[in-house]
N, C-alpha and C positions, 0 to 999 in steps of 0.2 A: 245652529245656535238654539239652545233650549230655553233661554230666558228672553223676556221681552225688554224693550227699551222705552224710556220716557218719550212719548210721542211729541211733547212740547219741545224737546231738544232734537229728536230725530227729524222733525219737520222743518228745522232751520237749515239753510243752505251751508255748505262747507265754507271755511274761512276764505274770504274773497282774495286776499293778497296771495295766499298759497295757490289758489286757482290761476291767478294771473301769471305767477312765476313759473307754473308748469308749462307755459307756452314756450319758454326758452330753456327749460331744464335739459341738460345734456348737450346743448349746442356750444360750439366753439366760436369765439369772435376774435377778430384780429385787431392789431393796433391801428391799422389803416381804417377799419370800419368797426369800431367798438360798439358794444351794446350801450344804448342811452336808456338807463333805468330811471324813469320818473314815476314809478309805481308807489312803493311804500316810502313814506316820508322818513328819511334817515339823514341826519347831518352828513355832509360830505367830508367832514374833518373830524379828527379824534378829540377826546377831551384835552383840556390844557395840560401841558407837561407837569405843571406844579400839582394839579389835582391827581394825576397818575402817580407821582412820587408820594403824595400824601396817602393815597390808598395803599400803596405798597408798604409804607411805614406802619399805618394803623392795623394792617392785616396781621402784623406780628404780635399785636396785643392779645392776650387771652380772652378779653371780654368781647372781642368782635365775633367770636364763635358762639356767643350766648344769644338767647332771645332778647329782643328790645321790648320795652313796654308796648302794649297792644296798640296804643294810639300814637306811638312814635317816640323817638329819643327826645327828652325834654329840651335839649339844646337846639335841636333842629326845629322843633315847634316854636321855641322862643325866637330863633333867628328868622324863620320864615314869617312869623307874625310881624316882627319889626320891619322886614322887607316890604310886606304888604302895607303897613302903615305909611311907609315912606312913598310907595308907589301910588297909593290911592288917597292919601291925605286923610287917613282914618285912624281910629284908635281901636286896635285889636289886642286881645290877650293870647298868650300861648294856648290856653284852654279852648280857644275858638278854632284851633287847627288840629286835624288828625292826619297822620302820615299813612299812606297806602302803598301797595305794590303797583305803582304806576297809576296814570289817570284812568285807564280802563277799569281797574279795580275800584277807583274812587267813584266812577259812575255806577258800577254794579252795586256796591254796598249802599250808596246814597239812595238809589232808586228802589232797592229792596226794602230800605227803611221807610220809604215814602208811600209805596203803592204795592198792591197785591193783585191776585187773579181777579179779573173783571173790572179793575179800575182802568182809567184812561190817563195817558200822558201825551201832551202835544209835542210833536217832534217836527222840526222844519225840514222841508224838502229842498234840496237833496240832503239826506241825513248821513251822519257818520255811521257806516253799516254796523259796527259793533254795538252801537246804541240800540238800534232796531233789533238786532239778534238777541240781546239780553232781555229786552222787553218781551219779545215773543216767547222766549224760554220760560219766562216767569208768568205767562198768561196775562200780561198787561197789554191792553189795546193801545197801539200807537196811532194817534190821530194826526194826520199829516197837515202841516202848515204849508199852504201852496207856495211853489217856487216863484219868486218875483224876478224873472230873468230881466225884465225891462227896468228893474231897479238895481241891477248888479247883484242880485241875490239877497238884498236887504228887505225883510218883511215890514209890514206896517203893524202898529198896535191894534188897528181895527181888525186885521186878519187874525191876530192872536185871539182877540176877544171873541170872534166868531167861531173859533175852534173849541172854546171852553164849554163844557157841559157840566151837569150835576155830578158826573162820575170822574171829572178831571181831578187829578191829585197833584199834577206838576206841569209846568211848561219848561221845555229844554231849549236853550239857545246856546250856540257855539260861536264865539267871536274872539279873534278872527276865525272864520268858518273853515272847517274841514267838512266838505271838500272844495268849497267855492273860493276860499281865501277872503271873502267879504268881511269887512270890518264894520261892525254896527255902531252907529253914532251913540255917544253917551246919552243923548236925550231919549233915544228909542229904548235903550236898556232901562233907563230910569222910569220911563212910562210903562214898560211892561212890568217892572217891579211894583209900581203903584197899582196896576191892574191886578196882579197876582195877590197883593196884600188885601185889596178890596174883595176879591173872590175867595180869600182864605185857602189859597193853594200855594205851592212852592214854585219859586223860579230857580231852576237849576241852570247855572251859567258856567259852561265849560270854557275856561280861559287858558287852555294848554299853550296857545301861541301868543299870549299876552305880551311877551318880551319882544315880539317881532311886529308890533303895530306901527303903522305909518304916521298916525296922528300923534302929535305931542300932547303931553298932559295925561291926567288919569283917564283910564278907559271909561270910568263912571264914578259917581259920588255915592253910590248905594251904601257902601260900608260906613258912611258917616250918618246914615239915617237912624233915628232912634228905633230900637227894636228890629234892626235889620235881620237878625238871626231867627226871627219868627217867620220869615218869608224866603230869604236868599240862602241858596246853597251854591257855593263856589267850588269848582273843580280845577285842580292845577296839576302840572307836570314839570318835572326837572329834566326830562329826557332831551328836549330840544334846546332848552336854554343853556345846558352845560354839556351837551352831547353825551348823555348818560342813558340812552335808550335801553341798553341791555342790563343796566343796574336796577331797573324797575322801582322807581320812586315817584310818587305823586302825593297829592294832598286833597283833603276836603276841608272847606272852611264853612262853619255853620254854628247854629246855636246849641246850647247844652243838651236839650232833649234829643235832637237828631244825633249828636255825637255819642250819646249814651246807647242808642240803638246801633249805631255803626260799630261801636266797641264790641257788641255781641257778635255781629256778623264777621268782623275781622278775626275774632278769636276762633271762629269755626273754620274759616276758609284759608287763613294764612298765619294765624296767631299774631304776626307782625310783618311789616315790610322788611326786606333784607337789611340786616344791620350794616353791612359793609356798604350797601347802596346809600343808606341814610348818612353814613360818615362822608361819602363822596358828595352828596347833596349839601350837607352842612358846610363843607369846605367851599363848595361853589357859591353858596349864598353869602358866606362871610368873607371871601377872599377874591372872588372873580367878577365883581361888578363891571370893571373895565373890559375884561375879556368878553363878557356877555354883551355889552354895548357894541363892541367891535364886531362880533358875529351878527348882531342885529343889523348893523350898517352894511355888512357884507350881503345879507339877504335883501336888503332894500336895493342895493346896487344890482343884484341879479334880477330883481323884479323890473327895474328900469331897463336893463338889457333885453329882458323878455318882451317888454311892452314895445320897445323899438323894433325888435326882430319881427314881431307879429304885424308890424306896419308894412311888411313886404307885400307889394301889389300882386305878386304871383300866388299868394296864399289864400286858399278858400276856407281855411280854419279861422274862426273868429273868437277872440277873447270875450267872454261874457262877464267874468269877474276875476280878480286876482289880488293876492295879497299874502303876507306872512310867508307861508311855504308853498302855496298852491295857485294854480291857474285852472279855471273851469272853462273849457273850450267847446264851442259848437263845431262839430265836424261837417264837411260839405256834402255828405253823401245822403241825400233825401231818401227816406224810405228804408234805409239800412240801419239796423240796430247797432248801438255803440259797442256791444260785445263783439260782433263780427268785425267792426272797424278796428277795435283795439287788438284783436287777435291777428288780423292781417298786418297791422303795423309791427307787431312783435315778430311774426314769422317771416315777413318779407322785407322789412325796413329796419329791423333791429332797434325798435323803439318800444319800450315797455311802459304802458300807462294803464290806468284803471278806467273801465267803461262806466259811464254814468248810470247804466242799468243796475250796477251794484249799489247805488246810492238811493234807490227807490223808484217808484213808478213815475212814468212820464219823462224819464231821463235818457231816453234812447238817442236823442241828438247830441249828447254831450260826452266829453272825456275829461278825466282829471289828470293833470300833470303836476307832480311834486317837483317844481323847478329848483327847490332848494338842494336837491340831490346833485345838480350839475354845476360845475364851475362855469363862470360867465363865458369863457371862451368856447364852451361846447354848446351854448344856446343857439348860435347861428347854425351849427351843425344839425341841431334838432329841427330847426325851421326848414333846412334843405331837405331833410328826410321827409317832412310833411309835404313839402312841394312835390317831391318825387312820388309820394303815395297817391297823388291826384291824377297821375298820368295813366 
């Protein structure tokens, strides 16, 4: 190769999920002993039939082959703003919403608008690996928020305050968390918002899994605060709520100054989110509230099944935290890194999970299981495989 590469990109590890999937690539599994894939979080069910029919119908319209407005279809921005008003007891306008190509892009454009090389962003451990990858590629220093394993992965506002410096531009929180599943109490989110407002930095709140919360009522009341858009940046996804991962549709909710900068970024990297994906998301938001609630109840039932299954006295693996789509588990092999444990589970026991080491330093004892991938009747099978791995 005669040209050089950007060292900020070249220095970042390869995509973790692809690395994990390579452990079983090319292998054949049987119906008697199937692969239990709890690695990448993907709904185990397809989109609603009515949504599929709707997409087939609108795909015949000539306008679905055209660009959408940079910040999204007006009807989707309006519908999602109304949904958030109902969900959070707030008053939002469609102009507070920008539609992106998935929540990953929402994070990338939001953080690129907020921070640049040499700035700092507080990122909770264990972090969603794509968040850290993007910050590293942009030359933004990720300042770790220590993992509170004894609190089920829920940090304290004091820990957040201790991580903020004069170079901090934002604090990132993910609730329910990926990878731990931990659901942050409303009082904590509101306290961190107040802290961020006092320190004149942004609170970036990734709520990809908001529709799978166990607690009733609003996740927080921040959107009802006067001037919330001067501090809060909310990130959302339609992927899990409507089983639209491949359609790539997400959203950023923020104030006008931020969205003006995001519009510039979107125009350069994608021009707009997929129009057909936006049509699918619009149908989901406006027609599938009951379907969404049914799937959320299904996930809570799977969580309850997992919790009971991990009560097996033979099992050395221990649940540290769990919720929404994920269980964060401490493995029983002292002194052995989580990558070695996860690779052995894949190769010898047909269980594909993600090692904690892919979610940051100090995570060697942990594994992430995306239990949402498994039907409830396969969760006892997962536990049997884990017991088997201890022998």
